[in-house]
N, C-alpha and C positions, 0 to 999 in steps of 0.2 A: 378601765381595767383591760387587761391584755390576754384574756383567756376565755375559752368556752364557758358559757353559762353566767358570765358576769354582766350586770346591767342589761339583762336580756329583755326587761320590760321596755326600755328605751328603744332597743333595736327592733323589738317586735312591733312597735308602733311605726315601725318602719316608714496710636490712637489710644482713647481710653476705652474702657470696656463698653461704655454706653455707645460709642461710635461703632465699635466692632459689632455689637448687638444689632445696631441699626442697619449694618451692611449685610447681615444674614437675610437671605430671601424670606420675605413675609409669607408665611404659610400657616394659617390659623389651625388649631387642633381640630380633630375630626368633628364634624357637625352632627348633632343629634338628628337622626332621620325620622324619629317618631314625633307626632304632634304633641305640643306642649299642652298640659291640662288647662283649660280656660280658667282664668281668674286666679291662677296660682303663681303670679309673679311674671313680669315682663322681661324681655331681652334688652340688653344694652345699659341697664342701670344696676349698680351693685345693690345687694340686699342692705336695707337700713339696719341700724344698730338697735336691736330689740332686747329687752330684759330676758334672761335665760328662761324664766318660767312663764313668759307670756305666750299666748296662742298667736302664731303668725305664719305666714306663708314661707315655706322654704324656697330656696333658690333653685330654678330649673337647672338640670344637670349640665346642659351645654353652657348656660350662662355662668355657672359656677367655675367651669374650666376657663372661660374667657376672662372672668374676674381675676383669677389667679395669674393669668398672663399679664393683664394690665398692671396688677400690683407689682409683679416682678420688673416690668419696664420702668415703673415709677421708682422703684428701689434702685435700679441700676443707674438712673439719672441722679438720684440723691447720693449714692455711695461714691460715685466717681472713682471706682477702683481702677488701679493701674494694671495693664497687662503684665504678665510675668514671663521671664525666660526660664523654660523648664527643660531639663535634660531629656534626651530622646526616650530613655528608658522609663521615664516617669510621665510622659505626655499622652499616653494612650487615652482616648476618650475626651481629650480637651479640644476646644475650638480655637482655630488659628485667629489671632488678633492682628496679624500682619500678613501680607501676601507672601507665599513661598516662592522666592526668586532663585534661580540657579546661581550658585556660586562658582561654577565651573562648567565647561563644556561637558556633555555626556554623549558618548564616551569622551574622555579627555585626550585620547590619542586613538589612532587607527588600531583596531583590534580584530583578532580572528574570531569569527562566529562559530567555528567548529574545530574539532581536532583533525589534523591532516598535515598538509604541506603548503607552505607559502611558495608561490611560483613567480618566476620572472620570465616573460617572453614565451614563445611556443616551445613545446616539448619535442622529444623527450628531454628530461632534466637530470643533471648531475646533482646528487643529494649531498649536502654538507654532513659532516660527521656529527657535529654538535647541534642539538635542537634548541628551540626557543620556548621558554616556559613563562606562564603568567607571573607577574610580580618582579621580573628581572629587568635589568637595564636595557636600553635600546640596543637591538642587535645590529650587526654590520649590514650595510645594504647588499641586496642581491644583484647579481649580473645576469644578463640574458642567458637562458639555458640552465639556470641554477635554481634549486629548490632547497628548502630546509624544513625539517619537521617542526610543527608548531602546535601549541595546546590552545584550547578555547580560552579566550580572554587575554592571550599573550599580545604583546606589542607587535605590530606588523613591521617587518624590515622595510627600509626605504626601497623604492622601485619595485615593490611587489605588484603584480598584475591581478592575481587571484589567489584564492585558497582552494585547494583540492581536498575534498573530504577523504578521510582514511579509507572508507569503503568504496571510493571511486578511483583508486589508484593501485597500481602493481609495479613491482620492480623486476627487471630482467636479470639474466645471469651476470651481467656486467654491473649490476647495481643501479642502472638508470631507472628513473620513474616514468611510467607511462599512464595516461588517463584511460579509464574504461568507459567514459562518456564525454560529451563535449564540455569544454571549459569556457565559461563566459567571463568577459573582462569585469573585475570587481567582485566576482562571485565570493560569497560567504566572508566578505570583509565588512565590518561595522566601521564606517568612516567617523572621524572625529566630529562631534556635534550633531550626529544623526538624531539623537533624541531631543536635545536642546542646546542652545548656546548660552554662555554665561550671561546672566542678566535677564533671561527669559522668565516670565511669570509662569510658574508651574501650576499653582493652586491659589485661589482667591481667599481673602478674608471670609471667615465663617465656615471654612472646611473643617469637618470633624476628623481628628487625628486617629485614623484607623491603622492597623498594622501595615497596610500597604503605604499609607502616607508617611509613616515613620521610615520605612525602607527607602522611599523616594527622597526624603529629606536627607538621610544619611548618604545616599548616592550623590546628591547634589552638593554635599560638603558641610552639612549642618551638624553641630554638636548639641544645640539647644533649639527649641521652637518658642516663638513669641505667642502666648496663648492667653485666653480668658481664664482667670483663676477660678478654681472650683468654688461653688457656693459652700460656705461653712454651715454645718448643721450640728445641733445638739439634740439628742434624743432623751426624753424624760419618760420613764416607764412608771406608770402609776398603779397602785393596788397593793393592799396589805396581804391579799390571799395568794400572792404569786411565789412560786418556788423556782429556784435556778438550777436545781438538779434533783434527781431521783424521781420516784413515782408520786402521784397525787395522794394525799392522805389527810384526814381530819378536816375536810373542807378546804384544804389548800390545793392548788392546781399549778401546773407548770406554766411558766411564762413562755408563750409562743412568739410574741412579737420582738422580745429582746434579741433573740438570735436572728430573726428574719429581717428586721428593719434596716440595720446598718448596711449589710451588702446590697439590699434593694436600693437604698438611697445612693450608695456609691454607683450602682448601675444607672441611676438617673443623673449622674454627673456631680454628686456632692462629695465634699470632704467631711466625713463624720468625725467630729472632734471628740465627742464624749457621749457615753451612754450611761445615764444615771438612773437608779431605781429610787423613787421617792416615796412610794407607798401612798396611803390616804392621809396626807398631811398638808393642810392648807398653807401653813407657815413655810414648810420646806419647799413646797411648789412655788410660792411667791419669791423665796430667796433664789431659787434656781433660775426662775424666769428673769428676774431683774438683774441677776449677776451674769447672765449669758451675754457674750459678745458675738454670737453666731449670727449669720444672715437669716437663718431659719431655725426655729425651735419646733420640734415635733413631739407632741404628747400623745400618749396612749390611754384611752378611757377617760372617764370623768367629764364627758362633754354633755351629759344630760342634766337633769335637775334633781337628782337624788341627794340624800343626806351627805354623802361623801364624794359627790361630784364637784370638785373645786376649781375646775377650769374657768367656767363663766364668772364666778365671784372674784377669782384672781385677776381676770382681764378687766373687770369693772374697777377693781381696786387700783390698778395701774393706769387707768384711763385709756386702755386700748380701743381701737376702732374695729368693730366687727364688720368685715366685708362680706362674709358668708356665714350664716348661722343656721345650719341645717340645709340639706340638699334633697331635691326630689329624686332620689335614687335608692334602690334596694339591692344589696345591703348597703349600710353606711349612712343612713339618713341623718344621724346626729353629728356628722362631721362639721368643722368650722374652720374659718380662716380669719385671722385677726392681724391688723397692722399695729405693732407695738411701737415702732419708731418709723421715720421716713424710709430707713434702710433695713428694717428688721421686721420679720413676720413670724407668726405662729400658726402652724396647722395642727388642729386638734383631731386626732383620729379616734374613731369609736374603739371600744375595747375588744369587741368580738373580732377574731382574726380575719375572716373574709371581709367583714365590714371595714376593717383597717386597710386591707388591700384596696378596696373600693375608694377609700379616702386618699390613698397614695396616688392612684391613677386619676382621680378627679381633681384634686387640689395640689398635691406636692409635685407630681410630674410636670404640669405646665409651668408651675412657678420655678422649679429648679431648672428645667429646660431653658426657659427664658433667661434666667440669671446666668446660665452657663453659655448663652448664645448659641445653643444647639438648634439646628433646623427642626421644625415640627415634622413629624412623620406624615407621609402622604396617606390620607384616609382611603380606606378600601373596604369593600363588602364581599361577602360570600354567602351563598344560600345555606340556610340551616337544614341539617339533615332530618331533624325532628322538630316537632312543635314544642314551643316553650311557653309555659304559663307566665303571664305578666301580672304586674301590680295594676290596679284599676287606674291610678293617676301618675305613678312614678315610673321612671326608667328603671330597668333591671340590668345588672351586669352579671353575666353568667359564664362560668369557665367552659371552654370548648377546646377540642383538639381539631386540627386541620387534616382532613383526609380527602384525597381525590377531588379537589376543587370544591369542597364543602366543609362546613363546620359542624362538628358533632357535639351537642351539648352533653355535659358531664353531670353525673349525679353528685350528691354530697356537696351541694352548693348553698347550704344554709349559712347564715351570718357567722355562726361559731365554728364553721368547718374550714379546714384547709386541705382536706383530702382531694377535693376536686381540683382546686387551683394548683396543687402540687403536680398534677398530671397534665395540666393544660398547656396549650401553646398561646392562647389568647383569651380575652374576655369578649363575649358578644354583647352588643348594646341592644337590648330588647326594649322596644317602645312600650308605653302604657297600653295595657290590654293584652299584651303577649304577641307572639309571632307564630305563624303556621309553618308547617313543614314545607321547605322549598323557598321560603321568603328570604329575600336578601337582608342581611344584617351587618351593620358596621362592626369592625373588629379592632380591638386594642391589643396589639402585640405585647407579650410579656418579654422582659429583657433577655432571658435565656433563649427564647425562640427567635428574637429579632437579630441577635448578633453572636450568640454563643457565650457560654459562661466565661471563658477566658477573656473575651473582648469586653463584655459588659461589666463584669464584677471586678473592677480595677481599684 
């Protein structure tokens, strides 16, 4: 289910692309700094396939994230997807699958770095009547004692010795130009090839296409970039009780995850192909899962063992392999990761909204990041400004805002609540047993805090 109050009992129990991926700097996801609960699952081995209603140990939180990364690497090997040529205006957030080599010298001719005058020889200088503007044909050469008005970015006339800035020159009553400070040879001239020469490697494989990268690519002569294609995702929203508009009424509640998941998944590098509302219908869920050609299917709710929780039975019916069946994390304990085919996976998110966010960051983020060949974020910690209550055995993910080199925990952090995370910059990773005020906590940045809405939600 995708809404507050549903399945509450379960929550309360709380090159080709493969080669491009291999060239991205290995940097595993943030490590869990709290001790694992003894006897609740080891590190390094995926969780075994258990029946949904059996009592079994959930996967420790850091191991669940590592399992998702391993699954994605195996899927990338199996899929052998070919890098794609993407127009610059559609490449934001993609990962380069080929080095960015300059197609021209930068600048491609000597240019003026400032508005002013191009000079030849010592002054004073006679000033030409017609100036030189950017984008115009090559101007006539200068002779000694001659100057010409020039704009920033304009082509430098042959035999120019320096550019005199507008604020550093004056003209006398005869119209001759005089400097008001010393002029150095080559001053304020950007020589051809100053930034790079044609053929120079500007950026390596694995570089994320940021706005600055797109600008550099354009300056270097590119119309398209060779990039790792976005992982394709289908979202299946489960639950008969969900409304898509208006106020809750008669036991029906608003779907919170349908509007939230697609942009969040795009922020994680995915191409969201479809968002389908299935309801509590086992046959419809089976048809949707088996018909999907996406790299990843994300479901919302139905991951527990209630009478209308159809995700586990559907996975058993199609012979899927459960890699993660429950995670030692709160909220979000009943999340799961299954391998449907060698190159296709399903992430089952709990229905409660903040629990679903936990599942996104625990399982979907490392899987999609790895499929998209994005570099892992560098782990970092900040001291907590307040004490945080912990679960006796499980990791907790708690919304925080970042203030003055510290992380301030937010209220409204229950599994059914979005009020806290909507105001948050990050989620703090709180080890079993909790954290005291001043204790360092690992932080997971939220997309809008890490790069800005315009950058991340592409």
